[in-house]
C-alpha positions as YAML, in Angstrom:
chain: A
units: angstrom
residues:
- id: 1
  name: UNK
  ca: [32.34, 141.27, 41.12]
- id: 2
  name: UNK
  ca: [29.39, 140.01, 38.87]
- id: 3
  name: UNK
  ca: [27.35, 139.36, 42.19]
- id: 4
  name: UNK
  ca: [27.80, 142.38, 43.82]
- id: 5
  name: UNK
  ca: [27.07, 144.55, 40.60]
- id: 6
  name: UNK
  ca: [23.98, 142.32, 40.53]
- id: 7
  name: UNK
  ca: [23.05, 142.66, 44.08]
- id: 8
  name: UNK
  ca: [23.71, 146.86, 43.84]
- id: 9
  name: UNK
  ca: [21.66, 146.72, 40.38]
- id: 10
  name: UNK
  ca: [18.82, 144.84, 42.84]
- id: 11
  name: UNK
  ca: [19.44, 147.41, 45.84]
- id: 12
  name: UNK
  ca: [20.01, 150.80, 43.82]
- id: 13
  name: UNK
  ca: [16.12, 151.32, 43.61]
- id: 14
  name: UNK
  ca: [15.19, 150.55, 46.98]
- id: 15
  name: UNK
  ca: [18.27, 152.74, 48.10]
- id: 16
  name: UNK
  ca: [16.85, 155.66, 46.05]
- id: 17
  name: UNK
  ca: [13.46, 155.54, 47.52]
- id: 18
  name: UNK
  ca: [14.61, 155.69, 50.78]
- id: 19
  name: UNK
  ca: [17.46, 158.09, 50.19]
- id: 20
  name: UNK
  ca: [16.44, 160.61, 47.23]
- id: 21
  name: UNK
  ca: [19.41, 161.85, 44.98]
- id: 22
  name: UNK
  ca: [19.79, 163.86, 42.03]
- id: 23
  name: UNK
  ca: [22.06, 161.77, 39.82]
- id: 24
  name: UNK
  ca: [24.03, 158.90, 40.95]
- id: 25
  name: UNK
  ca: [26.56, 159.62, 38.55]
- id: 26
  name: UNK
  ca: [29.29, 161.62, 39.94]
- id: 27
  name: UNK
  ca: [30.53, 164.80, 38.22]
- id: 28
  name: UNK
  ca: [33.79, 165.90, 36.83]
- id: 29
  name: UNK
  ca: [34.91, 167.07, 40.20]
- id: 30
  name: UNK
  ca: [33.94, 164.23, 42.17]
- id: 31
  name: UNK
  ca: [35.46, 161.63, 39.43]
- id: 32
  name: UNK
  ca: [38.75, 163.31, 39.80]
- id: 33
  name: UNK
  ca: [38.72, 163.26, 43.16]
- id: 34
  name: UNK
  ca: [38.13, 159.30, 43.33]
- id: 35
  name: UNK
  ca: [40.90, 158.94, 40.14]
- id: 36
  name: UNK
  ca: [43.43, 160.38, 42.93]
- id: 37
  name: UNK
  ca: [42.20, 158.48, 45.44]
- id: 38
  name: UNK
  ca: [42.14, 155.33, 44.07]
- id: 39
  name: UNK
  ca: [45.93, 155.81, 42.36]
- id: 40
  name: UNK
  ca: [47.21, 157.34, 45.43]
- id: 41
  name: UNK
  ca: [45.36, 154.63, 47.96]
- id: 42
  name: UNK
  ca: [45.22, 151.81, 46.11]
- id: 43
  name: UNK
  ca: [47.42, 151.40, 42.75]
- id: 44
  name: UNK
  ca: [50.04, 153.06, 44.37]
- id: 45
  name: UNK
  ca: [50.57, 151.08, 47.87]
- id: 46
  name: UNK
  ca: [50.05, 148.25, 46.08]
- id: 47
  name: UNK
  ca: [53.06, 149.12, 43.57]
- id: 48
  name: UNK
  ca: [54.81, 150.16, 47.34]
- id: 49
  name: UNK
  ca: [53.85, 146.91, 48.59]
- id: 50
  name: UNK
  ca: [55.21, 144.91, 46.06]
- id: 51
  name: UNK
  ca: [58.84, 146.45, 46.33]
- id: 52
  name: UNK
  ca: [58.59, 146.40, 50.70]
- id: 53
  name: UNK
  ca: [57.94, 142.57, 50.57]
- id: 54
  name: UNK
  ca: [62.05, 142.79, 49.41]
- id: 55
  name: UNK
  ca: [63.21, 143.79, 52.84]
- id: 56
  name: UNK
  ca: [60.21, 143.40, 55.28]
- id: 57
  name: UNK
  ca: [57.92, 139.96, 56.27]
- id: 58
  name: UNK
  ca: [55.07, 139.40, 54.44]
- id: 59
  name: UNK
  ca: [53.09, 140.10, 57.82]
- id: 60
  name: UNK
  ca: [54.13, 143.29, 58.26]
- id: 61
  name: UNK
  ca: [53.79, 144.26, 55.17]
- id: 62
  name: UNK
  ca: [49.99, 142.99, 54.74]
- id: 63
  name: UNK
  ca: [49.66, 144.69, 57.99]
- id: 64
  name: UNK
  ca: [50.00, 148.27, 56.47]
- id: 65
  name: UNK
  ca: [48.32, 147.38, 53.25]
- id: 66
  name: UNK
  ca: [45.25, 146.59, 54.98]
- id: 67
  name: UNK
  ca: [44.98, 149.89, 56.70]
- id: 68
  name: UNK
  ca: [44.22, 151.45, 53.31]
- id: 69
  name: UNK
  ca: [40.49, 152.15, 54.73]
- id: 70
  name: UNK
  ca: [42.94, 154.70, 57.29]
- id: 71
  name: UNK
  ca: [44.82, 155.90, 54.55]
- id: 72
  name: UNK
  ca: [41.65, 156.96, 53.06]
- id: 73
  name: UNK
  ca: [40.33, 158.93, 55.56]
- id: 74
  name: UNK
  ca: [43.18, 160.78, 56.44]
- id: 75
  name: UNK
  ca: [43.18, 161.90, 53.12]
- id: 76
  name: UNK
  ca: [39.80, 163.06, 53.25]
- id: 77
  name: UNK
  ca: [40.70, 164.61, 56.52]
- id: 78
  name: UNK
  ca: [43.16, 166.72, 54.70]
- id: 79
  name: UNK
  ca: [41.73, 167.35, 51.16]
- id: 80
  name: UNK
  ca: [38.08, 167.66, 51.66]
- id: 81
  name: UNK
  ca: [37.33, 168.56, 55.03]
- id: 82
  name: UNK
  ca: [35.40, 165.58, 56.24]
- id: 83
  name: UNK
  ca: [36.65, 166.09, 59.90]
- id: 84
  name: UNK
  ca: [32.98, 167.46, 61.20]
- id: 85
  name: UNK
  ca: [31.93, 163.89, 62.84]
- id: 86
  name: UNK
  ca: [34.55, 162.15, 64.13]
- id: 87
  name: UNK
  ca: [35.49, 163.10, 68.23]
- id: 88
  name: UNK
  ca: [38.14, 161.99, 70.67]
- id: 89
  name: UNK
  ca: [37.59, 158.25, 70.12]
- id: 90
  name: UNK
  ca: [38.50, 157.98, 66.71]
- id: 91
  name: UNK
  ca: [41.82, 160.04, 66.97]
- id: 92
  name: UNK
  ca: [42.78, 157.51, 70.00]
- id: 93
  name: UNK
  ca: [42.00, 154.50, 68.13]
- id: 94
  name: UNK
  ca: [43.81, 156.03, 65.06]
- id: 95
  name: UNK
  ca: [46.86, 156.77, 67.39]
- id: 96
  name: UNK
  ca: [46.79, 152.96, 68.24]
- id: 97
  name: UNK
  ca: [46.13, 151.23, 64.88]
- id: 98
  name: UNK
  ca: [49.05, 153.33, 63.39]
- id: 99
  name: UNK
  ca: [51.51, 153.15, 66.65]
- id: 100
  name: UNK
  ca: [50.59, 149.19, 66.23]
- id: 101
  name: UNK
  ca: [51.79, 149.07, 62.54]
- id: 102
  name: UNK
  ca: [55.20, 151.19, 63.39]
- id: 103
  name: UNK
  ca: [55.48, 148.86, 66.36]
- id: 104
  name: UNK
  ca: [55.48, 145.69, 64.38]
- id: 105
  name: UNK
  ca: [57.85, 146.98, 61.17]
- id: 106
  name: UNK
  ca: [60.25, 148.18, 63.85]
- id: 107
  name: UNK
  ca: [60.66, 144.93, 65.67]
- id: 108
  name: UNK
  ca: [60.18, 143.00, 62.60]
- id: 109
  name: UNK
  ca: [63.29, 144.67, 61.16]
- id: 110
  name: UNK
  ca: [65.42, 143.96, 64.50]
- id: 111
  name: UNK
  ca: [64.54, 140.29, 64.17]
- id: 112
  name: UNK
  ca: [66.12, 140.27, 60.75]
- id: 113
  name: UNK
  ca: [69.19, 141.68, 61.20]
...
């Protein structure tokens, strides 16, 4: 984390030179949204990850846990209307990813019975 902070601190002036921003600190509304997103997509998912490990194999659970960016994208679509720049191929890929997770879960549950 220290390396990321140092690199971002060194890169920030260059970024702000090319992409000017009025403020680099989020306002209250965006801070609340970031808090909600972190609670549900990170903390909540980690708690469910630990509980589900008791019933489903680790590979399947880890596959689902690594889909956190997909969950965040879906939440951005639903709550923030951020679906303007995606096309049909994105949705097809999303369906394939979700189908693979569901099928892997079903197969692993059948093997444990």
